[in-house]
VOMINU-634000 format. One record per residue: x, y negated, z negated of N, C-alpha, C in turn; residue in three letters. Coordinates in steps of 0.05 Angstrom, whole numbers, plus 5000, padded with zeros to 4 digits. Layout:
N
XYZXYZXYZALA...
This chain:
343
891733532688892733762703894033662728MET896633732733898033622757896833742782PRO896833582803895633672828897633842843LYS896634072854898334252868898934152896ARG901334182905902134102932902334352949THR901234342974901334582991904234652999PRO904734903001907435003008907535023039ASP909334893053909434913082909935203091PRO911535353076912135623084909635803083LYS907935743062905435903059903535833082LEU903435573090901635493112902535633138ILE905135633143906135763167905636063167ALA905836183143905336463141902436533146LYS900636353135897736403140896936383169LEU898236193183897636163212898536393228LYS900636533219901736763234900237013227SER898637013205897337263196894737293212MET893737543212891237613226888937543207SER886437553219884137483203883737683180ASP884237943186883838143165885738103142GLU888238033148890237993127889537743110ALA888637523124887837283108885437343091ILE883437503102881137573086881937733061ALA883737933065884638083042886037913021ARG887737723031889137543013887237362997LEU885237253012883337072998881637222978MET880837462986879137622968880637692942ARG883237762946884837842923885337602904LYS885837362916886337132899883837052883SER881437082896878937022881878437222859ARG879037472864878637672843880537622819LEU883037552825884837492803884037242788LEU883037042802882236802789879736852772ARG877937022782875537092767876137252742GLY878137442744878837592720880137412699ARG881837222707883137052688881236862674SER878936802686877036612674874536752666LYS874637012661872337152651870337212672GLY871237252697869437322719867137122721LYS867836862723865836662726864736672755GLN862236572758860936572784862136332800LYS861736352826862736142843861335872838ARG858835892827857435642821858635502797GLU860135652780861135542756863535352761GLY864135182742866334992746869035142746GLU870535092766873135222768873135462786GLY870935612786870835852803870535782833ALA869235542839868735472866870635262877GLY872935232864874835032873876135112899ARG876634912915877834972941880834972939TRP882135172950885035192950886135032973LEU888534932970889734782992889934943018PRO890435203015890535373039887835383054GLU885635373039883035373051882435113065GLU883234893051882734633063884234583088LEU886734703091888334673115887034803139LYS885535013134884335163156881635053165LEU880534853150877934733159878334583185LEU876534643204876634513230878334653250GLY879934843242881634993261880135233273THR878035323259876435543269873535483264ARG871735623277868835573272868135623243PRO866135473234865235493206864335773199ASP863235923218862236193213864536373207LYS866736353221869036523216870336453189GLU870636193183871736123157870036203134LEU867336193137865636293116865936583111ALA866436743132867037023129869737073116ARG871736913123874436953112874536863082LEU873236633075873436533048871436653029PHE869436793040867336903023865436693014GLY865136473028863336253021861036243040ARG859036083033856736063051857435863074THR855835883095856235713119855735423112LEU853735373094853135103086855334983069GLY856635143053858835033037861234953055ALA861735113075863935043094863334783108ILE860834763119860134523134860034273116ALA859134303091859034073073861833973066LEU863634163060866334083053867833953076ARG867334063100868633953124867633673130ARG864933623127863833363132864733163112SER865133243087866133053066869032973071ARG870533153083873333083089873632943116MET871332903130871432763156872632923178GLY872433183177873533363198871333423218ILE871733373243869533413263868933713266PRO866633763278865834043283867634173304THR868734403298870534533318868834663340PRO869934673364868634803386869035103383THR867535273396867835563394870735653397PRO871635823378874335933378876435713375ARG875735483365877635273360878735143385GLY877335163408878435053433878034753433HIS880034603439879834313441879834243471ARG877734103479877334033507879133783513TRP881033833530882833623538881733493564THR883033273572882133133596882533303621SER884633483620885033653643882833873645ALA882033963621879834163622877234043632ASP876633803623874233673632874333603662LYS876733533671876933473700876533723717ALA877133963705876734213720873834293723LEU872234213703869434293704867934163727LEU866434323742864934223765866534223791GLY869134253790870734263814871034553825THR870734743807870735033815868335163801VAL867835403808865635553795866235593766SER864035643750864435693722866035943716ASP865836143734867336383730870336333734LYS871136173755873936113759874935933737ASP873335743727874235563706874635723680ALA872935923675873336083651875936243652ALA876736333676879236483678881636293674LYS881436053685883735863683884035753654GLN881735693641881935583614882335793593ILE881336043599881536253580879136273561GLY876836203571874336223555872336383570LEU870036433556867936583568866336403587GLU865136523607863536373626861236223613GLU860136343592857936213577858835953564ARG861335953553862335713540862935493561MET863835573584864335383606861735253614ILE859635403617857035293626855935113604ARG856135193578855135013557856634753556GLN859334763559860934523558860234343582ALA859834463606859134303629856434163626ARG854534303614851934183610852133963588GLU853834003568854133813547855433553557ARG857333573576858633343587857133233612PHE854833353618853133253641854633273667HIS855933493672857433543697855833733714ILE855133663739853533853755855134103763PRO853734303771854934553778856434523804VAL858434683807860134663831858734793855PHE858934663879857934763904855034863901ASP853334683891850534753888849134743915ARG848134973923846934993950843934963947GLN842934733956840034683955838834723983LEU836634863983835234914009833834664018HIS834234594043832934354054830234444066LYS828134354053825434434061824534264085TRP823834394106822834264130819834304132LEU818434134148815434174151814734444161PRO816334564178815634824189815935044167LYS817634994148817935184125815435154107HIS814534914102812234874084809734994096ASP809534994123807135104135806935404132ARG809135544126809135834122808435914093LEU808435714075807835774047804935854044LEU804436074031801636164027800636344050GLY802136354072801336524095802936784095LYS805236784084806937024081807537064051LEU808337304045808937354017811437214008SER811737163982814137033972816637183977ASP816537453977818837613982819837584011GLU817937584030818637554058819837274064GLU818637064052819836794056822536774043LEU822936904020825636894007827737024025ALA826937234039828837364057829437194081ARG827337064091827736894115829436644110ARG828836514087830236264081832836304065PHE833336554057835736614041835836464015ASP833536464001833336333975832136533955VAL832036463930830836633911827736623911SER826436823900823536833900822436603882ILE823936543860823136333842823136063857SER824936023876824935773891822435753908SER821635973920819135973936816735903918ILE816536033895814335983877814335693867LYS816635583862816835303852815935113874HIS816635173899815834993921812835003925ARG811735253923808835273927807335123905ARG808235143880806935013858807034713861SER809334603871809534313875807634213896ARG807134383917805334293939802434373933LEU801934523911799234603905798134823923GLY799934993933799035213951798935473934ILE796535593935796135843920796536083939TYR797636293928798036533943795536703944LEU794536783967792136953968792537213954PRO790337333946790537583931791737813948ARG791137813974792138033990795238013994GLU796337773990799237743992800737783966LEU799237793944800637823919801738103916LYS803938123902805238383898803638543878LYS802738783885801138943866802739003841PRO801339003818802639053793803339353791LYS805239413774806139683771803939873761ARG802239753744800139933732797940003752ARG797839873775795839943795796940143814GLN795840373814796640583833795040543859ARG796040643881794540603907791840733906PRO789940613920787240713922787140933944TRP785941153937785541373956782841343970THR782541493992779941484007777641583990ALA778241793974776141903957775141703935GLY777041543925776241343905774741113917GLU775441033941774040813954771240893961ILE770741143968768041243974766141213950VAL767341243926765641233901764940953893LEU766140743905765540473897762740403904LEU761240293885758440223889756440443884GLY757340693880755540913875754740933845THR756240803828755640803799756640533787MET756040503762756840263748759940243748ASN760939993750763839953751765140063725ASP763840033702765040123677765140423677ARG763040563686763040853687765040953707ASP765240823730767040913751769940863742LEU770440643728773140603717773940813697ALA772040893681772641113662773141373676ARG771741423698772141673712774741673728LYS775441443739777941433755780341363738LEU779941313712782041233693783540983703LYS781840773709782940513717781640303700ARG782740063701781539843687778939753702TRP776939663686774339583698774639353717THR776339153710776538923728777938993754HIS779739203754780939293779778939423797PHE777039573786774939693802773139473814VAL772439273798770739063807772138903829ARG774738843825776238693846776338843872TRP776839103871777039263896774339273910LYS772139303894769539313906768739043919ARG769438823906768838563917770638503941GLU773038603941774838563963773838703988GLU772638943985771439084008768639004014LEU767438813999764738724004762638923998GLY763039093978761139303970759439193947ILE756839183951755039093930754339333912LEU753739273887752939483869750039453862THR748339663864745539643857745139663827PRO747239713812746939763783747139513767PHE747939293780748039043765745338913764ARG744438843740741838723736742038423744LYS740338343763740238073772738337913754ARG739037663749737237493733735137383752TRP732637443747730337353763729437083753LEU727936933769726936673759725136693735PRO723536913734721836943710723437003685GLU725737133688727537173665728736913656HIS729636753674730836493667728736313654ASP726236343661724136173649723836233620ALA724436483611724036553583726336443565MET728636393578731036313562730536033552ILE730935993526730535743513727735713501GLY725935893508723235893497722636123478LYS724236333481723936563463726636623451LEU726736763428729336833416730837023434PRO733537023431735237193448734637483445ASP733937573420733437853416730837943430ALA728837763431726337833444726737843474GLU728337663485728937663514730537913521ILE732437993504733938233509732138483509ALA730238483491728438723490726638733515ARG725738503524723838493547725338553573ARG727738453576729238493601731038733602THR731338863579733039103578736039043579GLY736738813569739638733568740538723539ARG743138683537744238643510743838363501SER744038323475743738053464746037873472LYS748437993475750737823484750337723513GLU749137893530748637813558746637583559ALA744637593543742637373542743937123532VAL745637143512746936913501748836783521GLU750236943537752036833557750336693579LEU748136813587746336683607745236423596ARG744536413571743436163559745535943559ARG748036023552750135823552750735723580GLN750535893600751035813627748835613637LYS746335663628744135483635744035233617LEU745735223597745934993578743234943565GLN742135153553739635133538740035203509ARG738435083492738735123463737635393455CYS738735493433737835753422735335713405ARG733435883408731035883393731336073369ILE731035973345731236143322728736313319LYS729036573313726636743309725036663285PRO722436653289720636583267720536803246THR720536733220720436943200717837103200PRO717937353193715637523194713737453172ARG711237423179709137373158707937623147GLY707237613121706037843107703137793104TRP701437983112698537963109697738063081SER695238003074694238093048694138393045GLY693438533067693238823065696038943061ALA698038823073700838923070701838883042GLU701038643030701938583003700638772983ASP698138862988696839052970698139322968LYS699539392990700939652990703439652972LEU704639412968707039392953706539442923LEU707839642912707439712884705339932881GLY703439962900701440172899702540442907ALA704440432925705840682934708840622932ILE710440822938713340792936714240612958SER716640482954717740302974718440453000ASP719340702997719940863021717440913038ALA715140983024712741043039711640783051ALA711840563037710840303048712540223072ALA715240263070716940193093716340363117ALA715740613113715140793135712440723148LYS710440643131707840573142707940303156ARG709440113146709539853158711739833180LEU713440043183715540043202717539813197LYS718339793172720239593164722539723148LEU724739593145726839693128725939703099PRO726939903084726139933056727139703039GLU729439593047730539363032728739123034THR727439083058725638853061723138893045MET722139143044719739203027720339152998VAL722739242989723439212961723738912954GLU725038752972725338472967722638332966ALA720738402983718038282982716638352956ARG716938602947715538692922716738542899ARG719338502898720538352876719738062877ARG719437952901718537672904715737632893PHE713937832897711237812887711137882857LEU713237982845713238052817711738312811GLY711638492831710238752827712238952816ARG711339112796713039322786713339552806PRO715339712801715739942819713440142815VAL712940302835710740502834711140692810TRP708940762796709040922771710441192775GLU709741332797710941592801713941572807ALA714641362822717441312828718941242802GLU717641072785718940992760719341232742ARG717341412741717541642724719741832733ALA720141862760722242032770724941912764SER725141642765727741512758728341552729VAL726341522711726741552682727441842676VAL726142032689726742322685729542382693ARG730442262716733142312724735242192705GLY734641962693736441852673736542022648GLN734342142640734342312616736042562622ARG735742672646737342912653740342852653ASN741042602661743842532661744842502633VAL743142392614744042352587744142622572ARG742142792576742043052562741943272583ASN744343352593744343552614743543832604PRO743743882578743044142567740044192565GLY738443972564735544002562734144002589GLN735643982611734443982637733344252644ALA
């Protein structure tokens, strides 16, 4: 099959046409080629062949635009371009000349974008790619008297005084290891101002209950109370005799004796770095074993104050049959289910 040579007139016509016109032309040629070959898929031989007009446009526009015009995938465009040794085009096909590179960094990115005819974002990306510093970069010269004010005034006030951004103040504080006190921090939007009536209620009830009443977060109520130095009588203090039990008794037993939750005892034990004591299994006496099977499991559980499942598991472990009256009621119920008319 003779090799087709590109028509110079067709190439000139394609360069003068708009993107929509080229897309319509390429779509129409593919449809005609597909009809003539039985509507073969692009993966088939012949259907995915590259036209000379398509090869001429590689590298003149971004791969994404050519993929949209040719109806091909982005990977196919990049693979064909790399095989032909065509470099990656810059956005919108702009070629960076020596004059363009010399302009970067000598004026602001906004002015360079106007002179070159590109977006400011592209100018900034190109300047960073060529390792060119920003034009007229104004760095604040930090003096010892400036550093002494860090942490004593709010970041907003220092930013106004030094004519810098708030992020610059925060960055300088973090480098020097200076923390901003809580009273100088900017209150969050979710925190509404405290009224005199709300402050009076601090310490009169539990922080959790007061937070629910005031419709605030619990830690905000605790922070405000600690900030004002108000102690709460509702917080249970760990006494020395309570700490003496930790690590010697199970957490559940300590929680029952001290009136705390099991999670609170576990946290206290972890703070004291003591090992957890496993609860000893409950022992069964001979009198308790005699009840199993002699009466129903529900009656035995009620008399022994144990769960019915534990009583049933113990009875099965001893190999005792179920109580006769309970077994008879179960069998009677099964008969009624099988013969509902005889019930």
